[in-house]
C-alpha positions in Angstrom: 99.9 86.1 129.4 100.4 85.6 125.6 97.8 82.8 125.5 95.2 85.0 127.2 95.5 87.8 124.6 95.5 85.5 121.6 92.4 85.5 119.3 92.3 81.7 119.3 89.8 79.6 121.4 91.6 78.7 124.7 91.6 75.2 126.3 91.4 74.6 130.0 94.7 74.3 131.8 93.3 72.3 134.8 91.6 69.5 132.9 93.6 66.4 132.1 93.0 66.4 128.4 91.1 69.7 128.0 88.2 68.0 126.3 85.4 69.1 128.6 85.1 72.6 127.0 86.9 75.8 126.2 88.3 78.1 128.9 85.9 80.8 130.0 87.9 82.4 132.9 91.4 83.0 134.1 92.6 82.3 137.7 95.1 85.0 138.6 96.3 83.0 141.6 96.9 79.7 139.8 97.8 81.3 136.5 95.5 78.8 134.8 92.8 79.1 132.2 89.7 77.3 133.5 86.7 75.8 131.7 83.2 76.2 133.2 83.5 72.9 135.1 86.9 73.7 136.7 85.6 77.2 137.5 82.7 75.7 139.4 85.1 73.4 141.2 87.2 76.4 142.2 84.2 78.1 143.7 83.2 75.0 145.7 86.7 74.1 147.0 87.6 75.4 150.4 91.2 76.0 149.5 90.6 77.5 146.0 87.4 79.5 146.4 89.3 82.7 147.5 91.4 82.8 144.2 91.0 85.9 142.0 89.0 85.0 138.8 88.6 87.2 135.8 86.6 86.7 132.6 88.2 86.5 129.2 86.2 89.4 127.7 88.1 92.6 126.9 86.7 94.7 129.7 87.6 92.1 132.3 91.1 91.6 131.0 91.8 95.3 131.4 91.7 94.6 135.2 94.2 91.8 135.0 97.5 93.8 135.6 96.0 95.4 138.8 94.7 92.2 140.4 97.3 89.6 139.3 99.5 88.4 142.1 103.2 87.8 141.7 103.9 84.4 140.4 105.1 81.8 143.0 108.5 80.5 142.2 108.4 77.5 144.5 106.7 74.2 143.8 103.6 73.6 146.0 103.3 69.8 145.6 102.9 68.1 149.0 104.9 65.0 148.4 108.3 66.8 148.6 109.9 69.8 150.0 109.3 73.1 148.3 111.8 73.5 145.4 112.4 76.2 142.8 110.4 75.9 139.6 113.4 75.7 137.4 111.9 73.8 134.4 109.0 74.1 132.0 106.9 71.3 130.5 106.1 72.4 127.0 103.7 69.5 126.7 101.4 70.6 129.5 102.5 74.3 129.5 103.4 74.1 133.2 106.4 75.1 135.4 107.9 72.3 137.3 110.6 71.7 139.8 113.3 69.1 139.6 111.5 66.4 141.5 108.2 66.8 139.7 110.1 66.7 136.4 111.6 63.4 137.3 108.4 61.9 138.7 105.6 63.3 136.6 107.2 64.7 133.4 110.0 62.3 132.7 108.9 61.4 129.2 107.5 64.8 128.2 109.1 67.8 126.5 111.0 69.7 129.2 112.9 73.0 128.8 114.9 75.3 131.1 112.5 77.9 132.5 115.0 80.7 132.0 115.3 79.9 128.3 111.5 79.9 127.8 111.3 83.2 129.8 114.0 84.6 127.6 112.2 83.6 124.4 109.0 85.3 125.8 111.0 88.4 126.6 112.6 88.5 123.1 109.2 88.0 121.5 107.8 90.9 123.6 110.7 93.1 122.7 110.3 92.3 119.0 106.6 93.0 119.2 107.3 96.3 121.0 109.9 97.3 118.4 107.5 96.5 115.5 104.8 98.4 117.3 107.1 101.4 117.7 108.1 101.2 114.1 104.5 101.0 112.9 103.5 103.8 115.3 106.3 106.0 113.8 105.2 105.3 110.3 101.6 106.0 111.2 102.6 109.2 112.9 104.6 110.3 109.8 101.6 109.3 107.6 99.2 111.3 109.8 101.6 114.3 109.7 102.0 114.0 106.0 98.2 113.8 105.7 97.8 116.9 107.8 100.4 118.7 105.7 98.7 117.6 102.5 95.4 118.8 103.9 97.0 122.2 104.7 98.4 122.4 101.1 95.0 121.4 99.7 93.4 124.2 101.8 96.1 126.7 100.7 95.5 125.6 97.1 91.8 125.9 97.5 92.2 129.4 98.9 94.5 130.4 96.1 92.1 128.9 93.5 89.3 130.7 95.2 91.1 134.0 94.9 92.0 133.4 91.3 88.5 132.3 90.3 86.9 135.2 92.3 89.3 137.7 90.7 88.6 136.3 87.2 84.9 136.6 87.6 85.0 139.9 89.3 87.0 141.1 86.3 84.5 139.5 84.0 81.7 141.2 85.9 83.5 144.5 85.7 84.1 144.1 82.0 80.5 143.1 81.4 79.3 146.1 83.5 81.6 148.5 81.6 80.5 147.0 78.3 76.8 147.4 79.3 77.5 151.0 80.2 79.2 151.6 76.9 76.4 150.0 74.9 73.8 152.0 76.8 75.8 155.1 76.2 76.0 154.3 72.4 72.2 153.7 72.5 71.6 157.1 74.1 73.8 158.8 71.6 72.0 157.1 68.6 68.6 157.9 70.2 69.5 161.5 70.7 70.8 161.8 67.2 67.7 160.3 65.8 65.4 162.5 68.0 67.3 165.7 67.1 67.1 164.9 63.4 63.4 164.2 63.6 62.8 167.4 65.6 64.6 169.5 63.0 62.7 167.9 60.2 59.4 168.4 62.0 60.3 172.1 62.7 61.0 172.6 58.9 57.6 171.0 58.0 55.7 173.1 60.6 57.4 176.3 59.4 56.2 175.5 55.8 52.8 174.6 57.1 52.5 178.0 59.0 53.7 179.9 55.9 51.2 178.2 53.7 48.5 178.7 56.3 49.0 182.4 56.4 48.8 182.8 52.6 45.8 180.5 52.5 44.0 182.6 55.2 44.9 185.9 53.5 43.8 184.6 50.1 40.4 183.4 51.5 39.8 186.7 53.2 40.6 188.7 50.0 38.3 186.5 48.0 35.5 187.3 50.3 36.0 191.0 51.0 37.8 192.6 48.1 36.0 194.3 45.1 37.0 193.9 41.4 38.9 197.1 41.5 40.9 196.0 44.6 41.6 192.6 42.9 43.0 194.3 39.9 45.2 196.5 42.1 46.6 193.4 43.9 47.2 191.7 40.6 48.9 188.2 40.8 51.1 189.1 43.8 49.4 186.8 46.3 49.0 183.7 44.0 52.7 184.1 43.1 53.8 184.1 46.7 51.6 181.1 47.5 52.9 179.2 44.6 56.5 180.0 45.5 55.8 178.6 49.0 54.2 175.5 47.7 57.2 175.1 45.4 59.4 174.8 48.5 57.5 171.8 49.6 58.3 170.0 46.4 62.0 170.1 47.3 61.5 168.9 50.8 61.1 165.1 51.6 57.9 164.5 53.5 59.2 161.1 54.8 60.9 160.9 58.1 64.6 160.5 57.4 65.3 158.2 60.4 64.3 154.6 61.1 62.4 154.3 64.3 64.2 151.1 65.5 67.8 150.5 66.6 69.5 147.3 65.8 71.1 145.6 68.8 73.7 142.9 68.0 74.3 140.8 71.1 74.8 137.1 70.6 74.1 135.9 74.1 73.9 132.2 73.1 77.6 132.0 72.0 78.7 134.1 75.0 76.8 131.9 77.4 78.3 128.8 75.8 81.8 130.2 76.1 81.2 131.3 79.7 79.8 127.8 80.5 83.2 126.4 79.5 85.3 129.2 80.8 88.2 128.2 83.1 89.3 124.8 84.3 90.2 123.5 87.8 92.2 120.2 87.7 94.0 117.9 90.5 101.4 118.0 65.4 101.9 116.5 62.9 105.4 115.3 62.2 107.0 113.7 59.1 109.6 110.9 58.9 113.1 111.9 59.7 115.0 111.9 56.4 118.1 114.0 56.9 120.3 115.6 59.5 121.5 119.2 59.4 125.1 119.5 58.0 124.9 115.8 56.9 124.7 114.7 53.3 121.6 113.0 52.1 120.9 110.9 49.0 117.7 110.3 47.1 117.6 107.7 44.3 115.2 108.3 41.4 114.2 106.0 38.6 112.7 107.2 35.2 109.7 105.4 33.7 108.2 105.2 30.3 104.5 105.9 29.5 103.9 102.2 29.9 105.2 102.3 33.4 108.4 100.5 32.4 111.8 101.5 33.5 113.5 103.8 31.0 116.9 102.1 30.3 119.0 105.1 29.2 120.4 108.2 30.9 121.1 111.6 29.5 118.0 113.4 30.7 118.3 116.9 32.2 117.4 116.5 35.9 117.6 119.3 38.4 116.7 119.4 42.1 116.6 122.0 44.9 115.7 122.0 48.6 113.5 124.8 49.7 112.8 125.8 53.4 109.1 125.7 54.0 108.7 127.7 57.1 111.8 130.0 57.2 113.4 132.5 54.9 116.5 130.4 54.4 118.6 129.9 51.2 117.5 127.3 48.6 120.0 124.4 48.7 120.7 123.0 45.1 120.9 119.3 44.8 123.8 117.5 43.0 122.4 115.1 40.4 124.4 112.0 39.3 123.3 110.3 36.1 124.0 106.5 36.2 123.3 106.1 32.5 120.6 103.4 33.1 117.6 105.6 33.8 118.4 106.0 37.5 119.7 109.2 39.1 121.0 110.0 42.6 120.2 113.4 44.0 122.5 114.6 46.8 122.0 117.6 49.1 123.2 118.8 52.4 120.6 120.7 54.6 121.9 123.8 56.2 119.1 124.7 58.6 116.6 122.6 60.6 112.9 122.5 59.9 110.5 121.5 57.2 111.7 121.7 53.6 110.3 120.9 50.2 112.2 119.1 47.5 111.5 120.3 44.0 112.7 118.0 41.1 112.4 118.9 37.4 113.1 116.7 34.4 113.7 118.2 31.0 112.3 121.5 32.5 109.1 119.8 33.7 108.1 119.4 37.3 108.2 115.8 38.6 104.8 115.0 40.0 104.5 115.1 43.8 108.1 116.1 44.4 107.0 119.3 45.9 104.1 117.8 47.9 105.8 115.8 50.6 107.5 117.9 53.3 110.9 116.7 54.4 111.8 117.2 58.1 115.5 118.2 58.5 116.7 117.1 61.9 119.8 118.1 63.9 122.5 115.7 64.7 123.1 116.0 68.4 125.9 113.5 69.0 128.5 115.9 67.7 129.3 119.5 68.4 129.2 121.4 65.2 130.6 124.7 66.3 131.3 126.8 69.4 131.5 130.5 68.7 131.8 133.3 71.2 130.1 136.6 70.6 133.3 138.4 71.5 131.8 141.9 71.1 129.6 141.4 74.1 131.0 143.4 77.0 128.6 142.0 79.6 129.4 141.0 83.1 127.2 138.2 84.4 124.9 137.6 81.4 121.8 135.7 82.6 118.9 135.7 80.1 119.1 135.6 76.3 116.4 136.0 73.6 116.2 136.6 69.8 113.9 138.9 67.9 112.5 138.1 64.5 114.9 140.6 63.0 117.8 138.5 64.3 118.8 140.9 67.1 120.0 139.3 70.3 118.8 140.6 73.7 120.9 139.7 76.8 120.1 140.6 80.4 123.0 141.6 82.6 122.8 140.9 86.4 125.4 143.3 87.8 124.8 146.2 85.4 121.0 146.0 85.7 120.5 146.4 82.0 119.7 144.7 78.7 122.3 144.6 75.9 121.2 144.4 72.2 123.5 142.8 69.6 123.1 142.0 65.9 123.5 138.6 64.4 127.2 139.2 63.9 127.6 139.9 67.6 128.1 143.7 67.2 126.7 145.8 70.1 123.8 148.0 69.0 122.5 149.6 72.1 121.8 149.2 75.9 118.4 149.4 77.6 119.2 150.3 81.2 118.0 152.3 84.2 120.0 154.7 86.3 118.7 153.2 89.4 116.7 150.1 90.1 113.4 151.7 91.0 110.2 152.3 89.1 108.7 151.1 85.9 111.1 150.1 83.2 114.1 150.1 85.5 115.8 146.9 86.5 117.4 145.3 89.6 119.3 142.1 88.8 117.2 141.1 85.7 117.4 137.4 84.8 115.1 135.8 82.3 114.0 137.5 79.1 111.4 136.5 76.5 110.7 138.2 73.2 107.5 137.7 71.3 106.7 140.0 68.3 107.8 143.5 69.3 107.3 143.0 73.0 109.8 141.7 75.5 109.1 140.3 79.0 111.7 140.5 81.7 111.9 138.6 85.0 113.1 141.5 87.2 114.4 139.3 90.0 115.6 142.0 92.4 112.3 144.0 92.1 110.2 140.8 92.4 108.1 141.6 89.4 107.7 140.9 85.6 108.2 143.9 83.4 106.7 144.3 79.9 108.5 146.6 77.4 108.7 147.2 73.7 111.8 145.9 72.0 112.9 149.6 71.9 112.8 149.8 75.6 109.5 151.7 76.2 107.7 150.6 79.4 104.3 149.0 78.9 103.3 147.2 82.1 104.5 145.6 85.3 103.1 142.7 87.3 103.9 141.6 90.9 105.4 142.8 94.2 107.4 141.0 96.9 105.5 138.3 98.8 104.2 134.7 98.7 100.5 135.3 98.1 98.5 135.6 94.8 99.9 138.6 92.8 103.3 138.4 94.6 106.7 137.0 93.7 109.9 136.1 95.5 112.8 136.1 93.2 111.2 135.3 89.8 113.9 134.0 87.5 112.3 133.1 84.2 109.3 134.2 82.2 108.0 132.7 78.9 104.9 133.2 76.8 102.8 130.3 75.4 100.8 130.0 72.2 97.8 131.6 73.9 99.8 134.7 75.0 99.7 133.5 78.7 102.8 134.3 80.8 104.4 131.5 82.7 106.8 132.5 85.6 109.3 130.6 87.6 108.8 132.0 91.1 112.0 130.7 92.6 111.9 131.3 96.3 108.2 130.5 96.5 108.9 127.1 94.9 106.1 127.5 92.4 105.3 128.1 88.7 102.6 130.8 88.0 100.5 131.3 84.9 99.1 134.8 84.2 97.2 136.4 81.3 98.4 139.6 79.5 96.5 141.8 82.0 98.4 140.3 84.9 95.5 138.2 86.3 96.7 135.0 87.9 95.2 131.9 86.2 96.7 129.0 88.2 99.7 127.9 90.2 101.8 124.8 90.1 103.2 124.5 93.6 106.4 122.5 94.3 105.6 122.3 98.0 104.1 118.8 97.8 105.5 115.5 98.9 106.4 112.7 96.6 107.6 112.8 93.0 105.5 115.8 92.0 107.3 118.2 94.3 110.2 120.4 93.3 112.3 123.2 94.8 113.8 126.4 93.4 112.3 126.5 89.8 114.7 128.3 87.5 114.2 127.6 83.8 111.0 127.1 81.9 110.3 125.7 78.4 107.4 124.4 76.3 107.7 121.2 74.3 105.8 120.5 71.0 102.9 119.1 73.0 102.7 122.3 75.0 103.8 120.6 78.2 105.7 122.8 80.7 109.2 121.7 81.5 110.5 123.1 84.8 114.2 123.1 85.5 114.1 122.7 89.3 117.5 124.1 90.5 116.9 123.1 94.1 115.9 119.5 93.1 118.5 118.9 90.4 115.9 117.5 88.0 113.5 118.5 85.2 109.7 118.2 86.0 107.2 118.0 83.2 103.6 119.3 83.7 100.6 119.3 81.3 99.2 122.7 80.3 96.7 122.2 83.1 99.4 121.7 85.7 99.4 117.9 86.2 102.9 116.4 86.7 103.4 113.6 84.1 107.1 112.7 84.5 110.6 113.9 85.4 114.0 113.4 83.8 117.6 114.3 84.0 120.1 113.9 86.9 121.6 117.4 86.5 123.6 119.7 88.7 121.9 123.0 89.3 119.7 123.2 86.1 119.2 126.8 85.1 118.2 127.7 81.5 116.2 125.2 79.4 115.1 125.3 75.8 113.3 122.7 73.7 113.4 122.5 69.9 110.5 121.5 67.5 111.5 117.8 67.7 111.2 117.7 71.5 115.0 117.7 72.3 115.8 119.5 75.6 118.9 121.7 76.1 119.6 122.1 79.8 122.2 124.4 81.2 123.8 123.1 84.4 125.2 126.1 86.2 126.7 124.0 89.0 128.1 121.4 86.6 129.5 124.0 84.1 128.0 122.2 81.1 125.1 121.9 78.7 123.2 118.6 78.5 121.0 117.5 75.6 118.1 115.1 76.2 116.0 113.3 73.6 112.1 113.6 73.8 112.0 110.5 76.1 114.4 112.2 78.6 117.5 110.2 77.9 120.8 112.1 77.7 122.4 112.1 74.2 125.2 114.5 74.6 126.9 117.0 76.9 129.0 120.2 76.1 131.5 120.9 78.8 134.0 123.7 79.6 131.3 126.3 80.2 131.3 128.5 83.3 128.0 128.8 85.2 125.7 128.9 82.1 122.3 130.4 82.7 119.8 131.3 80.0 119.6 129.7 76.5 117.7 130.2 73.3 117.4 128.5 69.9 117.4 130.6 66.7 114.5 129.0 64.7 116.0 130.3 61.4 119.6 129.1 61.7 119.2 126.3 64.2 122.0 127.9 66.3 121.9 127.6 70.1 122.9 130.7 72.2 124.0 130.2 75.8 124.5 133.0 78.4 127.9 131.8 79.8 127.5 133.8 83.0 130.7 132.9 84.9 132.8 133.8 81.9 131.0 137.0 81.1 130.1 136.2 77.5 127.6 134.4 75.3 128.4 131.3 73.2 
């Protein structure tokens, strides 16, 4: 059976040497492959002509199982009694009995028939197992393909809704703007028409008055005698001159321009609209110092001939100035070596760009204020761990810092936001009596402060709330659900450089980007197979390249996506990652609420340090001015 189904050219089993020609048919009675000559012999032979013959093409072989007779197990040779076919001649591929083996196959390769049959069975079982395994893989691949196709269709539908909503909003905005411009045009036109009408009425009134005096004067000149003229005197000329005098004080030029200037730059608008939307499948200086770590700069003095000045004694001063923050100036300590060289030593207190100003004999050293120095943090040691003991907050979850230095902390069980000063003293509470309506909270988690506006991930109400830092309600986005415009347990909200909101929609396993009006821009779904998928997004952060880092609590990893939503890498083997924050150097601080620790990763994703002994940490925030890291230590009911 195996030789029939092989793709190789088959030789005739009935010929002595098989050299006449290839096999063209199979005899189901003899179980032999036959060449054309042997096939003709079968048809002419009285004994063999009744044998069942099938061709070797695919359609004929399909009939083989239904017509093939059970194989005879007794030898049919006439020169001995019928015996069991117990042996197999591997040379001629024939079954033989004991006598035939001794007489005809003595010097050939003989094997036990049961062993050969067992080998065939084993080969069939192996082939069957391989077929089942491959079939299972193909089934899984087909199912995965169908699932991916469904996800693509869902993504297409979501994208269609987002694009349609965006352009409907654009159309509405354009229609409203058109209506406004037309209204402005009508107002200006009415104002011009009214002014011209009043001016025309004034001119016509003067014209009528002058006409009456002119007509009267003409009539008197024609009809009155000298005595009547004397009686009238100069009354009429005086009145006429007075009326004509009025005209001298009236402008006879229309006081309005006939045209209206329309300023609509359609070219630039069309260009922007042609690039509107996308659908898609910094400078840094050399690290020269670490915060809280002493740094040395060696300086040589030169003569006007560019030769080294061999003596000391010059008055050299240096100071380190923060470039981007309102931090204190750090004075440098100057050591005079007496040979024209000086060592300037300083210890940076805050992170960020600084400028080093050096003066010699009261004169500024050229270029010393031009090169920015980037003060980096040293992450392999823990500098301090301070508890804001004034915070009386059960289950703190999110934490944010205002430009004033005030600290805002969300409280899960009290459904409120506590506000503290930099010293940790409680200032006020922003809360709601019941978790319903605008500006009222139900288990608020993430909080983000930008300018004088704060954004709260109101987890229990399945929405994002927008308030002033004073607590006045501004706006609310989202309701419960899994479609566009809906959330299911949003845990974190952040705002990027373009004022777009990015939300971790935890139970929907996706990250959503919205504009300030609440319009959905695009979705990063975690419901995909392979390395791009994730479950239960909790924390969000943006790195210096504006990539979105997603702390996937359900996947125990950090996923990194481009601003367009393409997954580029993942890092971190973390236990229940919750809050995540990234500094200006690209270092990631990840709270592990299930591991009760804080892990620090370098820009390449390698862990450089861990801070333990925390209790279910949630949110985290870096103070850009002091470089301090604040952690909402939820399980302990405090902030560190």
